[in-house]
N, C-alpha and C positions, 0 to 999 in steps of 0.2 A: 535535525533534518538531513544532514549529510549521510547519516547512517541509513535513513529511509531511502534516499536516492541510490545508495550503493546497492541495496537489496531490492530495488524496484522490479527488476526483471525477474528475479527469483520469486517474488511475491506474486507477480502477474502469472507466472507459469503455474504456481501452485493453485491459484484461483481458477485459472482457465482449465487446466488439465485434470485437477483433482476435485474441482468443485468446492474448494474451501472458501470461506469468507476471508476478507482482508485480515481481520483480527486473528483468525485461525492460522493463516499462512504465516503471519508474524510470529505467532507462538511456536509454530513448527521450526522456524528459523532462529528462535531464541532472541527475538527483538522485542523489547518492551514497547507497548503502544504509548506513543507520546501524546500528551494533551496540550501541547504548547500552541501558541498562536501560529507559529510557522507551520506546524504540522496540519493545523486546520486549514490554513491557506493552501497548502499543497494538496490536501484532500479535495478542496473545493475546485481547484484548477483541474485536477484529474477527473472529477465528475463532469465538469464542463467539457473537457476533451472527449469524454465518452459519448456526449450528445452528438458529436459530429462523426462518429464511427458508423 
């Protein structure tokens, strides 16, 4: 999860400016998609935050 948090801004920029999906952005950055519980929690929290934007 720490790795994902480190690259969160870069992932967001790739998604917003290049129209990539989150998985595509991670692939471009060379980050493996994690399927751990912590990763799923972080994804859920991020989705909930998007509801308020």
